[in-house]
N, C-alpha and C positions, 0 to 999 in steps of 0.2 A: 442348597444349590448356590454356588458362588457366581457373582456377576462381576463384570469389569469395573474396577474402581472400588470394590467393596473392601471393607477392612480385612486384612489378612491376606490379601491377594499377592502381596510381596512386591518388591521393587520391579520396575520394568527393565528387563535385561536385553531388549531388542536393539538393533542398530538403527539410528536415525536415518531417514531417507530424505532426499531433496523434495522441494514442494512439487505438487502435481502440476500437470499441464495447465497453463492459464496464468501462472505466476511468472513474475519477471524479477530480475535482481535489482538491487538498489542502484541508484545513480552515483556510483563511486567516482566516476570520472567527470561528473558535472556537466554531462552533455546536454541536459535539459534544464540546467539551473536558471537560465534566463526566463524560461516560461514559468518555472516555479516561483521565482521572485515576483514576477508580475501578478501571479495569482494571489500570493500572500499579501501584496500591497493592496490588491483589489478587495480582499476580505477585510483588511484593516480599514480601508476607506469607507466601506459600507457597514462597518460594525457588525460583521458576521451574518448579515442578512443574505438570503439566497438569491442574489441578483443574477440576471441573465448573463451579464458581461463576465462575472466570476465563474459561472457554470461553463461558459465557452472556453475560458482560460484553463479550467480544470480538464476539460475534454482535450484541449490542445497538449496539455502536459501528459496525460495518459497516452495519447497517440504518439507523442515524442518517445516516451519510454517504451512503448511496444515496438516502435520502429528500430530502436537501437538495442 
C-alpha cells in the first residue's frame, strides 16, 4: 500500500493553488510599513522579550494587513 510522500510515489504533477481563506498577501505597497517598523524597534528595545507594548503593535500590524 502506497501513501503520500512515500518513496516511489513520483513527482507531484498537480497545479499549485492560491492560499486558502484566512491568508492575506504580502505588503508589497508598504501600506503597513510604519506599524511594522515600530514593532521591530520595540522587539529590539526589549531584546526579544514578549512585552505587552510589542504584542499590541503586532496586533495593530495584523489588523492593518487584514484591512488592506
